[in-house]
C-alpha positions as CSV (number, residue, x, y, z in Angstrom):
1,M,10.7,-7.5,-73.6
2,N,12.5,-7.7,-76.9
3,K,11.8,-6.2,-80.4
4,Y,10.2,-8.6,-82.9
5,Y,10.2,-7.3,-86.4
6,Y,7.1,-8.3,-88.3
7,D,5.1,-8.5,-91.6
8,L,1.6,-10.0,-91.0
9,H,0.5,-9.7,-94.6
10,I,2.1,-11.7,-97.3
11,H,0.8,-13.7,-100.3
12,S,2.3,-16.9,-101.7
13,C,2.0,-18.3,-105.1
14,L,-1.4,-19.7,-104.2
15,S,-2.9,-16.2,-104.4
16,P,-3.7,-15.7,-108.2
17,C,-2.5,-12.2,-108.0
18,A,0.9,-13.1,-106.5
19,D,4.1,-14.1,-108.3
20,D,4.8,-17.7,-108.9
21,D,8.2,-17.0,-107.2
22,N,6.4,-16.3,-103.9
23,T,6.9,-19.9,-102.6
24,P,7.0,-20.6,-98.9
25,N,10.8,-21.1,-98.9
26,N,11.5,-17.9,-100.9
27,I,9.1,-16.0,-98.6
28,A,10.9,-17.3,-95.5
29,G,14.4,-16.6,-97.1
30,M,13.6,-13.1,-98.1
31,A,12.1,-12.4,-94.6
32,T,15.5,-13.4,-93.2
33,L,17.2,-11.1,-95.6
34,C,14.8,-8.3,-94.6
35,G,15.6,-8.8,-91.0
36,L,12.0,-10.0,-90.1
37,N,11.3,-12.1,-87.0
38,I,7.6,-12.9,-87.2
39,V,5.9,-13.4,-90.7
40,A,2.2,-14.3,-91.5
41,L,1.1,-16.0,-94.6
42,T,-2.2,-14.6,-95.7
43,D,-3.4,-15.9,-99.0
44,H,-6.7,-14.8,-100.4
45,N,-9.5,-16.9,-98.9
46,T,-7.3,-19.8,-98.2
47,C,-4.7,-21.2,-95.7
48,K,-3.6,-24.1,-97.9
49,N,0.1,-22.9,-98.2
50,C,0.4,-22.4,-94.4
51,P,1.7,-26.0,-93.6
52,A,4.5,-25.5,-96.2
53,F,5.2,-22.0,-94.9
54,F,5.5,-23.3,-91.4
55,A,8.1,-26.0,-92.6
56,A,10.0,-23.4,-94.6
57,A,10.0,-20.9,-91.6
58,K,11.6,-23.5,-89.3
59,K,14.5,-23.9,-91.7
60,Y,15.2,-20.1,-91.7
61,G,14.5,-19.4,-87.9
62,I,11.4,-17.3,-88.7
63,I,8.3,-17.5,-86.4
64,P,5.4,-18.2,-88.7
65,I,1.8,-17.2,-88.3
66,A,-1.0,-19.0,-90.2
67,G,-3.3,-16.5,-91.7
68,M,-5.8,-15.7,-94.4
69,E,-7.0,-12.6,-96.1
70,V,-10.8,-13.0,-96.4
71,T,-12.8,-11.0,-98.9
72,T,-16.2,-10.2,-97.4
73,S,-19.5,-10.0,-99.3
74,E,-18.9,-6.2,-99.3
75,D,-15.6,-6.7,-101.0
76,V,-13.6,-5.7,-98.0
77,H,-10.4,-7.4,-97.1
78,I,-10.1,-8.7,-93.5
79,I,-6.9,-10.2,-92.1
80,C,-7.4,-13.4,-90.1
81,L,-4.7,-14.8,-87.9
82,F,-4.5,-17.9,-85.9
83,P,-2.3,-19.0,-83.0
84,S,-2.0,-22.5,-84.3
85,L,-1.7,-24.1,-87.7
86,E,-4.4,-26.6,-86.8
87,S,-7.0,-23.9,-86.0
88,A,-6.1,-22.1,-89.2
89,M,-6.7,-25.2,-91.2
90,E,-10.1,-25.8,-89.6
91,F,-11.0,-22.1,-90.5
92,D,-9.8,-22.9,-94.0
93,L,-12.5,-25.6,-94.3
94,Y,-15.2,-23.3,-93.1
95,I,-14.3,-20.6,-95.6
96,D,-14.0,-23.0,-98.3
97,S,-17.9,-23.8,-97.9
98,H,-18.6,-20.0,-98.2
99,R,-16.5,-19.4,-101.3
100,M,-18.1,-18.5,-104.8
101,K,-16.7,-21.4,-106.8
102,I,-16.0,-19.7,-110.1
103,P,-13.3,-21.7,-112.2
104,N,-10.0,-19.8,-112.3
105,R,-8.7,-18.5,-115.7
106,V,-5.0,-19.0,-115.4
107,D,-4.4,-17.0,-118.4
108,I,-6.3,-14.0,-116.9
109,F,-5.8,-14.2,-113.1
110,G,-2.7,-16.3,-112.6
111,N,-1.7,-19.6,-111.1
112,Q,-2.8,-20.9,-107.8
113,F,-0.1,-23.3,-106.7
114,I,-0.2,-25.4,-103.6
115,L,3.3,-26.5,-102.4
116,D,5.0,-28.6,-99.8
117,G,7.7,-27.6,-97.4
118,D,10.3,-28.1,-100.2
119,D,8.4,-26.0,-102.7
120,N,7.3,-29.0,-104.7
121,L,4.0,-28.6,-106.5
122,I,1.4,-30.8,-104.8
123,G,-1.7,-29.4,-106.2
124,T,-3.7,-26.2,-107.4
125,D,-6.9,-24.8,-106.5
126,E,-9.1,-24.7,-109.5
127,F,-11.5,-22.1,-108.4
128,L,-10.7,-18.5,-108.3
129,L,-9.5,-17.4,-104.7
130,S,-9.6,-13.6,-105.0
131,N,-13.4,-13.1,-105.4
132,A,-15.8,-12.3,-102.5
133,T,-17.1,-14.9,-100.1
134,D,-20.8,-14.9,-99.1
135,L,-19.7,-13.6,-95.6
136,S,-20.3,-10.1,-94.3
137,I,-17.8,-8.0,-92.3
138,D,-19.9,-8.8,-89.2
139,D,-20.1,-12.6,-90.0
140,V,-16.2,-12.8,-90.2
141,A,-15.8,-10.8,-86.9
142,K,-18.1,-13.3,-85.3
143,I,-16.8,-16.4,-86.7
144,V,-12.9,-16.1,-86.4
145,P,-12.9,-16.0,-82.5
146,K,-14.6,-19.5,-82.6
147,Y,-11.4,-20.7,-84.2
148,D,-9.4,-18.9,-81.5
149,G,-8.2,-16.4,-84.2
150,I,-8.2,-12.6,-84.4
151,C,-9.2,-10.5,-87.3
152,Y,-8.9,-6.8,-88.5
153,P,-9.6,-4.8,-91.6
154,A,-6.6,-4.7,-94.0
155,H,-4.9,-1.8,-95.6
156,I,-7.6,0.7,-94.4
157,D,-5.5,3.5,-96.2
158,R,-5.8,2.1,-99.6
159,P,-8.6,2.7,-102.1
160,S,-8.8,-0.9,-103.2
161,N,-10.9,-3.2,-100.8
162,G,-10.2,-1.2,-97.8
163,I,-13.0,-0.9,-95.1
164,I,-13.0,3.0,-95.2
165,A,-12.8,3.2,-99.1
166,V,-15.8,0.8,-99.3
167,L,-17.9,2.0,-96.6
168,G,-16.9,5.6,-96.5
169,T,-16.0,5.5,-92.8
170,F,-14.5,3.3,-90.1
171,P,-17.5,1.5,-88.5
172,E,-18.1,1.4,-84.6
173,T,-19.4,-2.1,-85.1
174,P,-18.1,-4.7,-85.3
175,Y,-15.4,-3.8,-82.8
176,F,-11.9,-4.5,-84.0
177,S,-9.0,-4.3,-81.6
178,S,-6.6,-3.8,-84.4
179,V,-6.3,-2.3,-87.9
180,E,-3.7,-2.5,-90.7
181,L,-2.1,0.2,-92.5
182,N,0.0,-0.2,-95.7
183,N,2.0,3.1,-95.3
184,S,3.3,3.9,-91.8
185,E,3.2,7.6,-92.8
186,N,-0.5,7.5,-92.6
187,R,-0.5,6.6,-89.0
188,E,-1.3,9.8,-87.3
189,E,-3.8,11.1,-90.0
190,Y,-5.8,8.0,-89.8
191,I,-5.7,7.7,-85.9
192,S,-7.0,11.2,-85.7
193,K,-9.4,11.2,-88.6
194,Y,-11.2,8.0,-87.7
195,S,-10.7,8.0,-83.9
196,L,-8.4,4.8,-83.8
197,N,-6.6,5.6,-80.6
198,D,-7.9,2.5,-78.9
199,K,-6.6,0.1,-81.5
200,N,-3.3,-1.6,-82.3
201,I,-1.9,-0.1,-85.4
202,I,-0.4,-2.9,-87.6
203,V,1.8,-1.8,-90.6
204,S,2.2,-4.6,-93.2
205,S,3.4,-4.8,-96.8
206,D,0.6,-6.9,-98.5
207,A,3.6,-8.2,-100.6
208,H,2.5,-10.0,-103.7
209,I,6.1,-10.3,-105.1
210,L,9.3,-10.9,-103.1
211,T,10.7,-7.5,-103.8
212,D,7.7,-5.9,-102.1
213,M,8.7,-7.3,-98.8
214,R,10.2,-4.6,-96.7
215,D,13.3,-4.3,-94.6
216,K,12.6,-4.5,-90.8
217,E,10.9,-1.3,-89.6
218,N,7.8,-2.2,-87.6
219,Y,8.0,-4.1,-84.4
220,F,6.2,-5.4,-81.4
221,L,7.7,-5.6,-77.9
222,L,7.2,-9.0,-76.7
223,E,8.0,-11.2,-73.7
224,D,10.1,-14.1,-74.8
225,E,11.7,-15.7,-71.6
226,P,12.0,-18.6,-71.5
227,Y,12.3,-18.5,-75.1
228,S,10.3,-20.6,-77.6
229,S,8.7,-19.5,-80.8
230,E,5.4,-20.7,-79.5
231,F,5.7,-18.6,-76.5
232,V,6.5,-15.5,-78.6
233,R,3.5,-16.3,-80.9
234,Q,1.1,-16.6,-77.9
235,N,2.3,-13.5,-76.4
236,L,1.7,-11.7,-79.8
237,F,-1.9,-12.9,-79.9
238,R,-2.5,-11.9,-76.1
239,M,-1.3,-8.4,-77.2
240,L,-3.4,-8.1,-80.3
241,R,-6.5,-9.4,-78.6
């Protein structure tokens, strides 16, 4: 068992609210400077920069996780993570059919850049990514496992788009094996107040600019012998399930 420092909630320049400097290679490079080992790219309602992030992570020795931050019809943010890039991109196609296709106003919301593994621009998403899908919290919890993924509520300790802020409590159903905090100092308070003792507590940055990425602090203890990034990734998903 070894410590693997992580951040499982980072946005690239494809998210309209993220900085244009949050390219896949810049994220991987900053993760290295921060001492992180496992990093998930979780853009709003899309995985289209995950292939580039996997290529960038390989250059920097980071173990990449393909993910997405889905906005439910209740306006709650749910982190969805996938054990393979292929399953994430299949899920991306599914979510695309449930997005509300409102044209993006770049002058208001920001750019939505799709890049390749060398940070070259290969496209843009013309429809705003940060608005709600037509999928409920229950829908997302049922659908993600069909793509071999896991999902859990994002930043439950924040007033914006957190499940507790929106619903007024942490619901018993659907059942989530994990929850995300934005601030580790809230761990004991939230575990006690919302009876979260049975859940994995994940603390991630939700970084939208590079300087929001945090130095290594939170980690998982994972088996890694015989070592391969795929073996570590699979063990992470076994733990989170």
